[in-house]
C-alpha positions in Angstrom: 0.0 0.0 0.0 1.2 3.5 -0.9 -1.4 5.5 1.0 -3.7 5.4 4.0 -6.9 7.4 4.1 -8.4 7.9 7.5 -11.9 8.7 8.6 -12.0 11.5 11.2 -14.8 11.0 13.8 -14.6 8.0 16.0 -11.4 7.0 14.2 -8.7 9.7 14.6 -10.9 11.7 17.0 -13.4 10.4 19.6 -16.9 11.7 18.9 -17.8 13.8 21.9 -21.3 12.4 22.7 -21.9 14.5 25.8 -21.1 17.7 24.1 -23.2 16.8 21.1 -26.1 16.0 23.4 -25.8 19.4 24.9 -26.0 21.0 21.5 -29.1 19.0 20.7 -30.8 20.0 23.9 -30.2 23.7 23.0 -31.7 23.1 19.6 -34.8 21.4 21.0 -35.4 24.4 23.2 -34.7 26.9 20.4 -37.1 25.1 18.0 -39.7 24.1 20.6 -39.7 20.5 19.5 -39.2 17.1 21.2 -36.0 15.1 21.0 -37.6 12.7 18.6 -38.9 15.5 16.3 -35.5 17.1 16.3 -33.9 13.7 15.4 -36.2 13.4 12.4 -35.5 16.9 11.2 -31.7 16.4 11.6 -31.9 13.1 9.7 -33.8 14.7 6.8 -31.3 17.6 6.6 -28.2 15.5 7.3 -26.8 15.4 3.7 -27.3 19.2 3.4 -25.4 19.8 6.6 -22.5 17.6 5.4 -22.2 19.0 1.9 -23.1 22.7 2.2 -23.4 25.7 4.5 -24.7 25.0 8.0 -27.0 28.1 7.8 -29.0 26.4 5.0 -29.2 23.2 6.9 -30.5 25.1 10.0 -33.1 26.8 7.9 -34.2 23.4 6.6 -35.0 22.2 10.2 -37.1 25.3 10.8 -34.7 27.5 12.8 -35.8 31.1 13.0 -33.6 33.3 10.8 -32.7 35.5 13.8 -31.1 32.6 15.5 -29.1 31.0 12.7 -25.9 33.1 13.0 -25.7 32.3 16.7 -26.3 28.6 16.1 -23.6 28.4 13.4 -21.2 30.2 15.8 -22.1 27.7 18.5 -21.2 24.8 16.2 -17.9 26.4 15.2 -17.1 26.8 18.9 -18.0 23.1 19.4 -15.5 22.0 16.8 -12.7 24.1 18.3 -13.3 22.5 21.7 -13.5 18.8 20.6 -11.2 18.3 17.7 -8.5 16.5 19.7 -6.7 13.4 18.4 -7.1 10.2 20.3 -4.1 9.1 22.3 -1.3 7.8 20.1 -2.8 9.0 16.9 -0.3 11.8 16.0 2.7 9.6 16.7 1.3 6.8 14.5 0.6 9.2 11.7 4.2 10.6 11.9 5.6 7.0 11.8 3.5 6.2 8.7 4.8 9.4 6.9 8.4 8.5 7.9 7.9 5.2 6.1 7.0 7.1 3.0 3.3 6.3 3.2 1.0 9.1 1.9 -1.8 10.1 4.3 -5.2 11.7 3.9 -8.1 12.4 6.1 -11.6 12.0 4.5 -14.4 13.2 6.6 -18.1 13.6 6.5 -18.5 16.7 8.6 -20.1 20.1 8.8 -18.4 23.3 7.9 -17.1 23.9 11.4 -14.5 21.1 11.1 -12.4 22.5 8.2 -12.8 26.0 9.7 -11.3 24.8 13.0 -8.8 22.4 11.4 -5.8 24.7 11.2 -5.9 25.2 14.9 -5.8 21.5 15.7 -2.9 19.1 16.5 -3.9 17.2 13.4 -3.2 20.1 11.0 -0.1 19.5 8.8 0.0 15.7 9.4 -1.7 14.8 6.1 -0.8 15.1 2.5 -4.5 15.6 1.6 -7.5 16.7 3.6 -10.9 16.1 2.1 -13.9 17.5 4.0 -17.4 16.9 2.6 -18.7 20.5 2.9 -15.8 21.8 0.9 -16.0 19.0 -1.7 -19.8 19.1 -2.0 -20.2 15.3 -1.8 -19.9 12.8 1.1 -19.1 9.1 1.8 -20.1 6.7 0.5 -20.3 8.6 -2.8 -17.6 7.2 -5.1 -16.3 10.5 -6.3 -15.1 11.7 -2.9 -12.9 8.6 -2.5 -11.6 8.8 -6.1 -10.9 12.5 -5.7 -8.9 11.9 -2.5 -6.8 9.1 -4.1 -6.1 11.3 -7.1 -5.0 14.2 -4.9 -2.6 11.8 -3.2 -1.2 10.8 -6.6 -2.1 7.1 -6.2 -4.6 4.7 -7.6 -7.5 3.6 -5.3 -6.3 0.0 -5.2 -3.1 1.3 -3.6 -5.0 2.8 -0.6 -6.1 1.5 2.8 -9.2 3.2 4.0 -9.5 3.1 7.8 -12.8 4.0 9.6 -15.4 3.1 12.1 -17.9 2.2 9.4 -20.4 5.0 9.7 -22.3 6.1 6.5 -21.4 2.8 4.8 -18.0 4.2 4.3 -16.1 0.9 4.3 -18.3 -0.5 1.5 -17.9 2.7 -0.3 -14.2 2.5 -0.2 -14.3 -1.1 -1.4 -16.5 -0.3 -4.3 -13.8 2.0 -5.8 -11.0 -0.5 -5.2 -9.6 0.6 -1.8 -8.9 -1.9 0.9 -11.3 -1.2 3.8 -10.1 -1.5 7.5 -12.6 -1.4 10.3 -11.4 0.8 13.3 -12.9 -0.6 16.5 -11.1 0.3 19.8 -10.5 -2.5 22.3 -13.6 -3.6 24.0 -15.9 -1.7 21.7 -18.7 -3.2 19.6 -19.5 -2.1 16.1 -22.3 0.5 16.4 -23.3 0.6 12.7 -25.5 -1.9 11.1 -23.3 -1.9 7.9 -20.4 -3.4 9.8 -22.2 -5.9 12.0 -20.4 -9.2 11.5 -17.5 -7.5 9.7 -15.1 -10.1 8.2 -12.5 -7.9 6.7 -9.4 -6.3 8.1 -9.7 -4.5 11.5 -7.6 -2.5 13.9 -8.1 -1.5 17.5 -5.8 1.5 17.4 -4.2 3.9 15.0 -0.9 2.4 15.8 -2.0 -1.0 14.5 -2.3 0.5 11.0 1.5 0.4 10.9 1.3 -3.4 10.9 -0.7 -3.3 7.6 1.7 -1.1 5.7 
């Protein structure tokens, strides 16, 4: 393999469930809806929030125009607080680059992530950074994988794709010729239906990716 492409959330960075829950509670209060109703609205607007401006996604869920700027700012503040690499990740990434392995991060995320990225410890560790709101597409769409491999200067079949399996991302990587690797920390169970009973490659830490290269 000449390159490794990493998912971001719950792979390189632990998803901050408690912080996210706090944001959702604030949205419930702001919109005057139940948790279930908010979940439905967020699900319906999910792709828009991952591939375009947050302001448009917030309008889609019924947020008052007067509140949108503050909500977007709240989300940007969230990203700046929580974008912290999991222990051992930065050292493992540096070791991979020292071996001549090209690295990319490929993330389904909202606009706050690329905005906060330059301030994080992960900035500068990758040859290519592909964020869905900047690209305008998201995993498992084939074009976002193909674009990332091309930006690395490699063919898809020369890439490992490492992720927790959300958004059918591992199957998406496989469909374009990449070798998918399930990231599942020690003691964790796969939370996504798409990777229940996974029989392919798997790692329990970012460091273990070194053993596959």
